[in-house]
PyMOL CGO cylinders between C-alpha atoms (Angstrom):
from pymol import cmd
from pymol.cgo import CYLINDER

trace = [
    CYLINDER, -16.77, -97.40, -25.65, -19.83, -98.98, -27.23, 0.3, 1, 1, 1, 1, 1, 1,
    CYLINDER, -19.83, -98.98, -27.23, -20.34, -99.55, -30.93, 0.3, 1, 1, 1, 1, 1, 1,
    CYLINDER, -20.34, -99.55, -30.93, -22.35, -96.95, -32.84, 0.3, 1, 1, 1, 1, 1, 1,
    CYLINDER, -22.35, -96.95, -32.84, -25.63, -98.05, -34.39, 0.3, 1, 1, 1, 1, 1, 1,
    CYLINDER, -25.63, -98.05, -34.39, -25.06, -98.22, -38.14, 0.3, 1, 1, 1, 1, 1, 1,
    CYLINDER, -25.06, -98.22, -38.14, -27.68, -98.94, -40.77, 0.3, 1, 1, 1, 1, 1, 1,
    CYLINDER, -27.68, -98.94, -40.77, -27.13, -100.33, -44.26, 0.3, 1, 1, 1, 1, 1, 1,
    CYLINDER, -27.13, -100.33, -44.26, -26.63, -96.85, -45.76, 0.3, 1, 1, 1, 1, 1, 1,
    CYLINDER, -26.63, -96.85, -45.76, -24.03, -95.90, -43.11, 0.3, 1, 1, 1, 1, 1, 1,
    CYLINDER, -24.03, -95.90, -43.11, -22.14, -99.10, -43.93, 0.3, 1, 1, 1, 1, 1, 1,
    CYLINDER, -22.14, -99.10, -43.93, -22.29, -98.33, -47.66, 0.3, 1, 1, 1, 1, 1, 1,
    CYLINDER, -22.29, -98.33, -47.66, -20.90, -94.85, -46.98, 0.3, 1, 1, 1, 1, 1, 1,
    CYLINDER, -20.90, -94.85, -46.98, -18.08, -96.26, -44.85, 0.3, 1, 1, 1, 1, 1, 1,
    CYLINDER, -18.08, -96.26, -44.85, -17.21, -98.89, -47.47, 0.3, 1, 1, 1, 1, 1, 1,
    CYLINDER, -17.21, -98.89, -47.47, -17.09, -96.25, -50.20, 0.3, 1, 1, 1, 1, 1, 1,
    CYLINDER, -17.09, -96.25, -50.20, -14.97, -93.85, -48.15, 0.3, 1, 1, 1, 1, 1, 1,
    CYLINDER, -14.97, -93.85, -48.15, -12.54, -96.64, -47.26, 0.3, 1, 1, 1, 1, 1, 1,
    CYLINDER, -12.54, -96.64, -47.26, -12.32, -97.52, -50.96, 0.3, 1, 1, 1, 1, 1, 1,
    CYLINDER, -12.32, -97.52, -50.96, -11.87, -93.92, -52.10, 0.3, 1, 1, 1, 1, 1, 1,
    CYLINDER, -11.87, -93.92, -52.10, -11.73, -91.19, -49.47, 0.3, 1, 1, 1, 1, 1, 1,
    CYLINDER, -11.73, -91.19, -49.47, -11.15, -88.36, -51.97, 0.3, 1, 1, 1, 1, 1, 1,
    CYLINDER, -11.15, -88.36, -51.97, -14.38, -88.69, -53.89, 0.3, 1, 1, 1, 1, 1, 1,
    CYLINDER, -14.38, -88.69, -53.89, -16.68, -85.69, -53.77, 0.3, 1, 1, 1, 1, 1, 1,
    CYLINDER, -16.68, -85.69, -53.77, -19.83, -85.71, -51.69, 0.3, 1, 1, 1, 1, 1, 1,
    CYLINDER, -19.83, -85.71, -51.69, -21.85, -85.70, -54.93, 0.3, 1, 1, 1, 1, 1, 1,
    CYLINDER, -21.85, -85.70, -54.93, -20.01, -88.84, -56.16, 0.3, 1, 1, 1, 1, 1, 1,
    CYLINDER, -20.01, -88.84, -56.16, -20.44, -90.52, -52.78, 0.3, 1, 1, 1, 1, 1, 1,
    CYLINDER, -20.44, -90.52, -52.78, -24.14, -89.65, -52.67, 0.3, 1, 1, 1, 1, 1, 1,
    CYLINDER, -24.14, -89.65, -52.67, -24.68, -91.14, -56.12, 0.3, 1, 1, 1, 1, 1, 1,
    CYLINDER, -24.68, -91.14, -56.12, -22.85, -94.36, -55.19, 0.3, 1, 1, 1, 1, 1, 1,
    CYLINDER, -22.85, -94.36, -55.19, -24.93, -94.86, -52.02, 0.3, 1, 1, 1, 1, 1, 1,
    CYLINDER, -24.93, -94.86, -52.02, -28.20, -93.70, -53.60, 0.3, 1, 1, 1, 1, 1, 1,
    CYLINDER, -28.20, -93.70, -53.60, -28.80, -90.60, -51.45, 0.3, 1, 1, 1, 1, 1, 1,
    CYLINDER, -28.80, -90.60, -51.45, -29.24, -86.92, -52.17, 0.3, 1, 1, 1, 1, 1, 1,
    CYLINDER, -29.24, -86.92, -52.17, -26.01, -84.94, -51.64, 0.3, 1, 1, 1, 1, 1, 1,
    CYLINDER, -26.01, -84.94, -51.64, -27.47, -83.12, -48.62, 0.3, 1, 1, 1, 1, 1, 1,
    CYLINDER, -27.47, -83.12, -48.62, -28.63, -86.36, -46.94, 0.3, 1, 1, 1, 1, 1, 1,
    CYLINDER, -28.63, -86.36, -46.94, -25.26, -87.97, -47.66, 0.3, 1, 1, 1, 1, 1, 1,
    CYLINDER, -25.26, -87.97, -47.66, -23.37, -85.02, -46.20, 0.3, 1, 1, 1, 1, 1, 1,
    CYLINDER, -23.37, -85.02, -46.20, -25.48, -85.10, -43.02, 0.3, 1, 1, 1, 1, 1, 1,
    CYLINDER, -25.48, -85.10, -43.02, -24.73, -88.80, -42.57, 0.3, 1, 1, 1, 1, 1, 1,
    CYLINDER, -24.73, -88.80, -42.57, -20.98, -88.33, -43.16, 0.3, 1, 1, 1, 1, 1, 1,
    CYLINDER, -20.98, -88.33, -43.16, -20.92, -85.44, -40.67, 0.3, 1, 1, 1, 1, 1, 1,
    CYLINDER, -20.92, -85.44, -40.67, -22.74, -87.59, -38.09, 0.3, 1, 1, 1, 1, 1, 1,
    CYLINDER, -22.74, -87.59, -38.09, -20.24, -90.44, -38.63, 0.3, 1, 1, 1, 1, 1, 1,
    CYLINDER, -20.24, -90.44, -38.63, -17.39, -87.95, -38.14, 0.3, 1, 1, 1, 1, 1, 1,
    CYLINDER, -17.39, -87.95, -38.14, -19.01, -86.37, -35.07, 0.3, 1, 1, 1, 1, 1, 1,
    CYLINDER, -19.01, -86.37, -35.07, -19.55, -89.81, -33.49, 0.3, 1, 1, 1, 1, 1, 1,
    CYLINDER, -19.55, -89.81, -33.49, -15.90, -90.69, -34.30, 0.3, 1, 1, 1, 1, 1, 1,
    CYLINDER, -15.90, -90.69, -34.30, -16.85, -93.67, -36.47, 0.3, 1, 1, 1, 1, 1, 1,
    CYLINDER, -16.85, -93.67, -36.47, -14.80, -91.88, -39.12, 0.3, 1, 1, 1, 1, 1, 1,
    CYLINDER, -14.80, -91.88, -39.12, -11.62, -91.13, -37.19, 0.3, 1, 1, 1, 1, 1, 1,
    CYLINDER, -11.62, -91.13, -37.19, -9.88, -89.16, -39.94, 0.3, 1, 1, 1, 1, 1, 1,
    CYLINDER, -9.88, -89.16, -39.94, -8.72, -89.06, -43.55, 0.3, 1, 1, 1, 1, 1, 1,
    CYLINDER, -8.72, -89.06, -43.55, -5.26, -89.68, -44.91, 0.3, 1, 1, 1, 1, 1, 1,
    CYLINDER, -5.26, -89.68, -44.91, -3.37, -90.47, -48.08, 0.3, 1, 1, 1, 1, 1, 1,
    CYLINDER, -3.37, -90.47, -48.08, -2.18, -94.01, -48.71, 0.3, 1, 1, 1, 1, 1, 1,
    CYLINDER, -2.18, -94.01, -48.71, 1.53, -93.68, -49.48, 0.3, 1, 1, 1, 1, 1, 1,
    CYLINDER, 1.53, -93.68, -49.48, 3.70, -96.26, -51.25, 0.3, 1, 1, 1, 1, 1, 1,
    CYLINDER, 3.70, -96.26, -51.25, 6.71, -96.83, -48.94, 0.3, 1, 1, 1, 1, 1, 1,
    CYLINDER, 6.71, -96.83, -48.94, 9.00, -97.93, -51.79, 0.3, 1, 1, 1, 1, 1, 1,
    CYLINDER, 9.00, -97.93, -51.79, 8.38, -94.65, -53.65, 0.3, 1, 1, 1, 1, 1, 1,
    CYLINDER, 8.38, -94.65, -53.65, 9.66, -92.91, -50.49, 0.3, 1, 1, 1, 1, 1, 1,
    CYLINDER, 9.66, -92.91, -50.49, 12.79, -95.06, -50.44, 0.3, 1, 1, 1, 1, 1, 1,
    CYLINDER, 12.79, -95.06, -50.44, 11.52, -97.26, -47.60, 0.3, 1, 1, 1, 1, 1, 1,
    CYLINDER, 11.52, -97.26, -47.60, 12.16, -100.60, -49.25, 0.3, 1, 1, 1, 1, 1, 1,
    CYLINDER, 12.16, -100.60, -49.25, 12.41, -102.76, -46.13, 0.3, 1, 1, 1, 1, 1, 1,
    CYLINDER, 12.41, -102.76, -46.13, 9.68, -103.50, -43.62, 0.3, 1, 1, 1, 1, 1, 1,
    CYLINDER, 9.68, -103.50, -43.62, 9.97, -105.64, -40.52, 0.3, 1, 1, 1, 1, 1, 1,
    CYLINDER, 9.97, -105.64, -40.52, 7.91, -106.75, -37.56, 0.3, 1, 1, 1, 1, 1, 1,
    CYLINDER, 7.91, -106.75, -37.56, 9.80, -106.61, -34.29, 0.3, 1, 1, 1, 1, 1, 1,
    CYLINDER, 9.80, -106.61, -34.29, 8.47, -108.25, -31.15, 0.3, 1, 1, 1, 1, 1, 1,
    CYLINDER, 8.47, -108.25, -31.15, 9.73, -106.56, -27.98, 0.3, 1, 1, 1, 1, 1, 1,
    CYLINDER, 9.73, -106.56, -27.98, 9.87, -107.87, -24.44, 0.3, 1, 1, 1, 1, 1, 1,
    CYLINDER, 9.87, -107.87, -24.44, 10.39, -105.39, -21.60, 0.3, 1, 1, 1, 1, 1, 1,
    CYLINDER, 10.39, -105.39, -21.60, 12.33, -106.21, -18.45, 0.3, 1, 1, 1, 1, 1, 1,
    CYLINDER, 12.33, -106.21, -18.45, 10.16, -103.92, -16.32, 0.3, 1, 1, 1, 1, 1, 1,
    CYLINDER, 10.16, -103.92, -16.32, 6.36, -103.85, -16.56, 0.3, 1, 1, 1, 1, 1, 1,
    CYLINDER, 6.36, -103.85, -16.56, 5.80, -100.94, -14.18, 0.3, 1, 1, 1, 1, 1, 1,
    CYLINDER, 5.80, -100.94, -14.18, 3.72, -98.00, -15.36, 0.3, 1, 1, 1, 1, 1, 1,
    CYLINDER, 3.72, -98.00, -15.36, 6.75, -95.66, -15.57, 0.3, 1, 1, 1, 1, 1, 1,
    CYLINDER, 6.75, -95.66, -15.57, 8.69, -98.11, -17.77, 0.3, 1, 1, 1, 1, 1, 1,
    CYLINDER, 8.69, -98.11, -17.77, 5.68, -98.66, -20.03, 0.3, 1, 1, 1, 1, 1, 1,
    CYLINDER, 5.68, -98.66, -20.03, 5.09, -94.90, -20.35, 0.3, 1, 1, 1, 1, 1, 1,
    CYLINDER, 5.09, -94.90, -20.35, 8.77, -94.33, -21.16, 0.3, 1, 1, 1, 1, 1, 1,
    CYLINDER, 8.77, -94.33, -21.16, 8.76, -97.05, -23.81, 0.3, 1, 1, 1, 1, 1, 1,
    CYLINDER, 8.76, -97.05, -23.81, 5.57, -95.58, -25.34, 0.3, 1, 1, 1, 1, 1, 1,
    CYLINDER, 5.57, -95.58, -25.34, 7.13, -92.11, -25.47, 0.3, 1, 1, 1, 1, 1, 1,
    CYLINDER, 7.13, -92.11, -25.47, 10.24, -93.42, -27.22, 0.3, 1, 1, 1, 1, 1, 1,
    CYLINDER, 10.24, -93.42, -27.22, 8.28, -95.50, -29.72, 0.3, 1, 1, 1, 1, 1, 1,
    CYLINDER, 8.28, -95.50, -29.72, 6.06, -92.54, -30.59, 0.3, 1, 1, 1, 1, 1, 1,
    CYLINDER, 6.06, -92.54, -30.59, 9.17, -90.46, -31.30, 0.3, 1, 1, 1, 1, 1, 1,
    CYLINDER, 9.17, -90.46, -31.30, 10.74, -92.94, -33.70, 0.3, 1, 1, 1, 1, 1, 1,
    CYLINDER, 10.74, -92.94, -33.70, 9.72, -92.30, -37.32, 0.3, 1, 1, 1, 1, 1, 1,
    CYLINDER, 9.72, -92.30, -37.32, 10.71, -95.82, -38.34, 0.3, 1, 1, 1, 1, 1, 1,
    CYLINDER, 10.71, -95.82, -38.34, 7.91, -97.28, -36.18, 0.3, 1, 1, 1, 1, 1, 1,
    CYLINDER, 7.91, -97.28, -36.18, 4.74, -97.04, -38.25, 0.3, 1, 1, 1, 1, 1, 1,
    CYLINDER, 4.74, -97.04, -38.25, 2.60, -99.02, -35.79, 0.3, 1, 1, 1, 1, 1, 1,
    CYLINDER, 2.60, -99.02, -35.79, 3.02, -100.41, -32.28, 0.3, 1, 1, 1, 1, 1, 1,
    CYLINDER, 3.02, -100.41, -32.28, 0.66, -102.86, -30.60, 0.3, 1, 1, 1, 1, 1, 1,
    CYLINDER, 0.66, -102.86, -30.60, 0.68, -104.14, -27.01, 0.3, 1, 1, 1, 1, 1, 1,
    CYLINDER, 0.68, -104.14, -27.01, 0.39, -107.93, -27.02, 0.3, 1, 1, 1, 1, 1, 1,
    CYLINDER, 0.39, -107.93, -27.02, -0.59, -110.87, -24.89, 0.3, 1, 1, 1, 1, 1, 1,
    CYLINDER, -0.59, -110.87, -24.89, 1.81, -113.80, -24.66, 0.3, 1, 1, 1, 1, 1, 1,
    CYLINDER, 1.81, -113.80, -24.66, 5.55, -113.96, -24.16, 0.3, 1, 1, 1, 1, 1, 1,
    CYLINDER, 5.55, -113.96, -24.16, 6.36, -110.67, -25.93, 0.3, 1, 1, 1, 1, 1, 1,
    CYLINDER, 6.36, -110.67, -25.93, 4.97, -107.31, -24.85, 0.3, 1, 1, 1, 1, 1, 1,
    CYLINDER, 4.97, -107.31, -24.85, 4.86, -105.27, -28.07, 0.3, 1, 1, 1, 1, 1, 1,
    CYLINDER, 4.86, -105.27, -28.07, 4.77, -105.73, -31.83, 0.3, 1, 1, 1, 1, 1, 1,
    CYLINDER, 4.77, -105.73, -31.83, 6.41, -102.94, -33.80, 0.3, 1, 1, 1, 1, 1, 1,
    CYLINDER, 6.41, -102.94, -33.80, 5.86, -102.49, -37.54, 0.3, 1, 1, 1, 1, 1, 1,
    CYLINDER, 5.86, -102.49, -37.54, 9.03, -100.89, -38.89, 0.3, 1, 1, 1, 1, 1, 1,
    CYLINDER, 9.03, -100.89, -38.89, 9.66, -99.21, -42.27, 0.3, 1, 1, 1, 1, 1, 1,
    CYLINDER, 9.66, -99.21, -42.27, 13.26, -98.38, -43.19, 0.3, 1, 1, 1, 1, 1, 1,
    CYLINDER, 13.26, -98.38, -43.19, 15.41, -97.79, -46.27, 0.3, 1, 1, 1, 1, 1, 1,
    CYLINDER, 15.41, -97.79, -46.27, 17.48, -100.97, -46.11, 0.3, 1, 1, 1, 1, 1, 1,
    CYLINDER, 17.48, -100.97, -46.11, 19.15, -103.52, -43.84, 0.3, 1, 1, 1, 1, 1, 1,
    CYLINDER, 19.15, -103.52, -43.84, 21.80, -101.02, -42.74, 0.3, 1, 1, 1, 1, 1, 1,
    CYLINDER, 21.80, -101.02, -42.74, 19.08, -98.55, -41.67, 0.3, 1, 1, 1, 1, 1, 1,
    CYLINDER, 19.08, -98.55, -41.67, 17.29, -101.35, -39.80, 0.3, 1, 1, 1, 1, 1, 1,
    CYLINDER, 17.29, -101.35, -39.80, 20.52, -102.38, -38.09, 0.3, 1, 1, 1, 1, 1, 1,
    CYLINDER, 20.52, -102.38, -38.09, 21.18, -98.80, -36.92, 0.3, 1, 1, 1, 1, 1, 1,
    CYLINDER, 21.18, -98.80, -36.92, 17.58, -98.48, -35.69, 0.3, 1, 1, 1, 1, 1, 1,
    CYLINDER, 17.58, -98.48, -35.69, 17.78, -101.77, -33.80, 0.3, 1, 1, 1, 1, 1, 1,
    CYLINDER, 17.78, -101.77, -33.80, 21.21, -101.24, -32.25, 0.3, 1, 1, 1, 1, 1, 1,
    CYLINDER, 21.21, -101.24, -32.25, 21.22, -97.48, -31.66, 0.3, 1, 1, 1, 1, 1, 1,
    CYLINDER, 21.22, -97.48, -31.66, 17.61, -96.95, -30.66, 0.3, 1, 1, 1, 1, 1, 1,
    CYLINDER, 17.61, -96.95, -30.66, 15.64, -100.02, -29.68, 0.3, 1, 1, 1, 1, 1, 1,
    CYLINDER, 15.64, -100.02, -29.68, 18.28, -102.16, -27.96, 0.3, 1, 1, 1, 1, 1, 1,
    CYLINDER, 18.28, -102.16, -27.96, 19.90, -99.03, -26.50, 0.3, 1, 1, 1, 1, 1, 1,
    CYLINDER, 19.90, -99.03, -26.50, 16.61, -98.24, -24.78, 0.3, 1, 1, 1, 1, 1, 1,
    CYLINDER, 16.61, -98.24, -24.78, 16.66, -99.13, -21.09, 0.3, 1, 1, 1, 1, 1, 1,
    CYLINDER, 16.66, -99.13, -21.09, 13.96, -101.61, -20.18, 0.3, 1, 1, 1, 1, 1, 1,
    CYLINDER, 13.96, -101.61, -20.18, 14.13, -103.61, -23.42, 0.3, 1, 1, 1, 1, 1, 1,
    CYLINDER, 14.13, -103.61, -23.42, 14.98, -107.19, -22.43, 0.3, 1, 1, 1, 1, 1, 1,
    CYLINDER, 14.98, -107.19, -22.43, 14.60, -109.02, -25.75, 0.3, 1, 1, 1, 1, 1, 1,
    CYLINDER, 14.60, -109.02, -25.75, 13.64, -108.45, -29.38, 0.3, 1, 1, 1, 1, 1, 1,
    CYLINDER, 13.64, -108.45, -29.38, 12.75, -110.82, -32.21, 0.3, 1, 1, 1, 1, 1, 1,
    CYLINDER, 12.75, -110.82, -32.21, 12.64, -109.54, -35.78, 0.3, 1, 1, 1, 1, 1, 1,
    CYLINDER, 12.64, -109.54, -35.78, 10.94, -110.82, -38.92, 0.3, 1, 1, 1, 1, 1, 1,
    CYLINDER, 10.94, -110.82, -38.92, 11.39, -109.17, -42.32, 0.3, 1, 1, 1, 1, 1, 1,
    CYLINDER, 11.39, -109.17, -42.32, 8.57, -108.74, -44.81, 0.3, 1, 1, 1, 1, 1, 1,
    CYLINDER, 8.57, -108.74, -44.81, 9.42, -110.65, -48.00, 0.3, 1, 1, 1, 1, 1, 1,
    CYLINDER, 9.42, -110.65, -48.00, 6.25, -109.56, -49.81, 0.3, 1, 1, 1, 1, 1, 1,
    CYLINDER, 6.25, -109.56, -49.81, 2.84, -108.30, -48.83, 0.3, 1, 1, 1, 1, 1, 1,
    CYLINDER, 2.84, -108.30, -48.83, 0.11, -110.79, -49.69, 0.3, 1, 1, 1, 1, 1, 1,
    CYLINDER, 0.11, -110.79, -49.69, -2.76, -108.59, -48.49, 0.3, 1, 1, 1, 1, 1, 1,
    CYLINDER, -2.76, -108.59, -48.49, -2.29, -104.95, -47.57, 0.3, 1, 1, 1, 1, 1, 1,
    CYLINDER, -2.29, -104.95, -47.57, -4.57, -103.04, -45.22, 0.3, 1, 1, 1, 1, 1, 1,
    CYLINDER, -4.57, -103.04, -45.22, -7.55, -101.80, -47.21, 0.3, 1, 1, 1, 1, 1, 1,
    CYLINDER, -7.55, -101.80, -47.21, -9.86, -100.67, -44.44, 0.3, 1, 1, 1, 1, 1, 1,
    CYLINDER, -9.86, -100.67, -44.44, -11.72, -102.10, -41.50, 0.3, 1, 1, 1, 1, 1, 1,
    CYLINDER, -11.72, -102.10, -41.50, -14.11, -105.01, -42.01, 0.3, 1, 1, 1, 1, 1, 1,
    CYLINDER, -14.11, -105.01, -42.01, -17.65, -103.69, -41.75, 0.3, 1, 1, 1, 1, 1, 1,
    CYLINDER, -17.65, -103.69, -41.75, -20.48, -105.57, -40.04, 0.3, 1, 1, 1, 1, 1, 1,
    CYLINDER, -20.48, -105.57, -40.04, -22.98, -107.25, -42.32, 0.3, 1, 1, 1, 1, 1, 1,
    CYLINDER, -22.98, -107.25, -42.32, -26.60, -106.19, -42.30, 0.3, 1, 1, 1, 1, 1, 1,
    CYLINDER, -26.60, -106.19, -42.30, -29.21, -108.95, -42.20, 0.3, 1, 1, 1, 1, 1, 1,
    CYLINDER, -29.21, -108.95, -42.20, -31.66, -109.43, -45.02, 0.3, 1, 1, 1, 1, 1, 1,
    CYLINDER, -31.66, -109.43, -45.02, -29.68, -108.16, -47.91, 0.3, 1, 1, 1, 1, 1, 1,
]
cmd.load_cgo(trace, "trace")
């Protein structure tokens, strides 16, 4: 899939929406120096072209009782398509897994896990992940504190300004 052509105004719109996705179209238009109708047309085009993939609320995990986060690297024993599909199905069914990335290197996947506490993590690891056929090895690291949280995708810079 090729990158969509974005001009300076598109990038301003994307930056504003990543900063505050609930602002009204009128507020957004004012911030990017467009009329509301022109701003709405641009946002609709960005949605139609899937540059804007969706909208969601940013939720504080600790306020939900999810006080422990971990990154778990997973190595599979079988790299056949059926084993990979099965692992993907299981991972997508586990609420504790908030992100899963396929990797290069000695481990196959990186799971971002959010759980209540160490006991919850232990049950997840022993009862679900290690109980899953095809998992050869795991390596876990716990988040002590978040230095920089995800705040949106980096946007390309426009030349000349």
